[in-house]
N, C-alpha and C positions, 0 to 999 in steps of 0.2 A: 872612233870614226862612224859608229852606227848612226848617231844623231844628225850627221851632215849628209846622209844618203837617203833621207825619207822621200818616197815617191808619192806624189799627190795625184789621184786619179781624176781624170777629166773626160767628159763625153766627147770633146772635140780636139783638145790639144794636150799633149803630155807636159806636165810641169813637175819640177823637182825642187826641193828645198835644200839650201845649204846654210850653215852657220859658220861664219868666218870672223877672225879677229878684226877689231876696228882700231885704226890709228887715231889718237886722241885729238888731233887738230889738222887743219889744212891752211895753206897759204893762199888758197883761191877764195876771194871774197867778192861780194856784190854791194855797191854803194847806191842807195836809192836817190834819185834826183827829184822826187816829188817834194815841192816846197814845204808841205806839211810833214814830211818824213825825212827832212834833210840830214838828220843825225842817224838814220837807220843804216847800219852796216851789218850785212848778213854773212854768215859762213856758208859757202856752197858745199852742201853735203853730197850732192850727186848732180851730174850734168850730162847731157847728150847734145846732139846737133839740133834737137827739136824742143828741148825744155830743160828745166833744172829744179832741184829741190833745195830750198833755202831754210836756214835755221837762225833765229835771232836769240842769242844766249843772254842778252842783258835787258830783258823786258819784253813787252808785247809789241807787235808790229802794226796792229790796227787794220790790216787788210781783210777784205771779205771776198768770197768767190765771185768771179766775173769782173773784178776790178782790174784796171790797166796798171801796169807797173813799168817803169822806165829807169834806166840808170847805167852804171858802168861796171863791167866785170874787171877785176884787178888780179893780176897774176905775174909774179916775178918782175915787177917794174913796168909791165905793159898793161894796156887796158883795151876793152872792147865795148863799144856802145851797143846796148840792146834794149829791146822792149818786148813786152808780152802780156799775157792775161793770166790772172790767178785762177787756177783750175780747182784747187782744193786747199783747205786750211785745217790744221790740227794743232791747237794751242800756239806754240811759238815757231811752228814749222809750216811752210807753205810750198805748194807745187805750182810752177809757172810754165805755161806753154809759150814758146817764142812765136812772134809774128812770122807768118810764112812769106818770106821775102828772099828772092834768089840771090841778091847781093849779100844779104846777111848770112845765108847758108854758106856762101863761098868764104866769107870773112871768118866764120866760126870754125870752118874746116881748116883754114890756114892757121888760126889761133891755136888750135889743138892738133897741129901737125905732129908727126912722129918725132921730128927733130926737137920740137919744143917740149914734148912730153918727156923724152929721154933726158933732156937737160934738167928737168925737175925731179927725176927719180932718185930715190935713196934706198939703201939696203937697211931695212928696219931690223932684220935679224942681227946686224952688226952694230946697231946704234946703242949708245950708252944711255939707255932710257929704261925707266921702270915699267916695261910693257910685258905682260904675260904672253909668252909664245906657246901655242898648243903643242902637245907631244907630236913628234914626227914631222912637224913643219920645219924644214931645214932652211928654206930661203923664202924671204918675203920682201919683194921689191915694190916700192910704192911711189906713185906720182900724184900730184893734186888732181882733183876733179874725177875721182873714182877711176883711176887707172892703177891696177895692181897685178902683180904676178906672185902666185903662191906655188911652192914646190914642196911636196912631202916625200920622205924616204922611209923605207923599212929600217929596222934596226941593223940589218946587214948592209945598209947603204944603197940597196937597190931602189930604184925610183918607184914610188907608189902612185903618185898622182900629181898633176899640175892644173891650175886654174888661172886663166888670163882674163881679167875684167877690164873693159875699156868703154867708157861712154855708154853705159847701159847695155852693152853687148858682152858676150863671153865665149870663150873656147875652153874646153876641158878635156884632158886625157886621163884615163885611169887604167891601171894595170889590170889585164884580163877583160877589160870592157871596151877599150878603145877610145876614140875621140868623138866629141860631139860639140855642137855650137848652139847658140840661142840668144835670147835677150832677157834682161831683168824686168820683171813686171811688178815685183814688190820688194821693197828694201826698208826694213825697220830696225830700230835700235833694240838691243837686248842688254840691259845693264845688270850685272850680277855682282855680289860682294867681292869677287876675285878678279873680274875682267870686264872689259867692254867688248861687245860683239855686235855684229850685224846679222840679221836673218834675211836671206835672199830667197825669192822664189823665181826660178828660171823657167821660161817657156822654151822648150826644146825644138830646134828646127827639125823638120821631118827628114831633110837631107842636109849634109854639111853646107854651110854658107861660104862660098869661095871668097867673098869680100872680108868676112870675119877672119878667115884663115890667113888671107893675104896681109891684113893689118897686123895680125899676131906675128907673122913671119918678119915683117918689117921691124916691129918693135923689138923682138928678140935679137935679130941680126945686129941691131945698132947698140945693143947693150955692151958696155965695156967690162973688162975683167973685174973692176972694183964693184960693179953691180952684181954680176953673175959669173962664177968661175966658168972657164971655157968648156970644161967637160959637161957641165949642166946645160950651158947654152947649146952645145952640139946635140945633146939628147933632145931638148925641146924642139930644135929645128928638124931633127930626124922625124919626130912624131907629127909635127905640123906639116911636114912635107909628104906624108903618106897619101 
């Protein structure tokens, strides 16, 4: 656990680093509509209401910083038209900032409603897949587009910690430390011979953000027994309701 609790000192804001397991694929994709890039299909590695991080796993994408990008976000048989500007490029990965449009903001909030997120979520800890699960991580619930719930327990089954990540925001509770909220400011891959992981840097809110808490409560409340056992759900709701 030590390596996921590193504190990074900042003169202005407190940031903390976490290393969490990474699921190997996502069903959330983006298809470019640029005539010169008509065959470009990206995996959406990360997304929020204001932007997304795309990765092209089968070759180069050809985009440069400040270029405009337009296309369709595809998820579970539905699609959302969007456009934005390339903010940064790193080999086959790029960051895109969405155009600031009120109608689009409403559309993407509806697209990523709690109900839609819940319908895509799966219990990774129960999946019959060759995925390395870290020690003491008992429950790992995942939805596409960087929506995940991690729950750790001590060897005596007492709850140790939980982290809820959703659309570049997070809420975390830890035994003896309490609850905190914040946002993701850095997310990068860490591939080791044994596992695939993500390194997150969280910027911590000075006070708990009620919107983040409310979204987390809605998410956990709507989880069914096949996703999260009722006693675990009740514990998370108890701590989120503090």
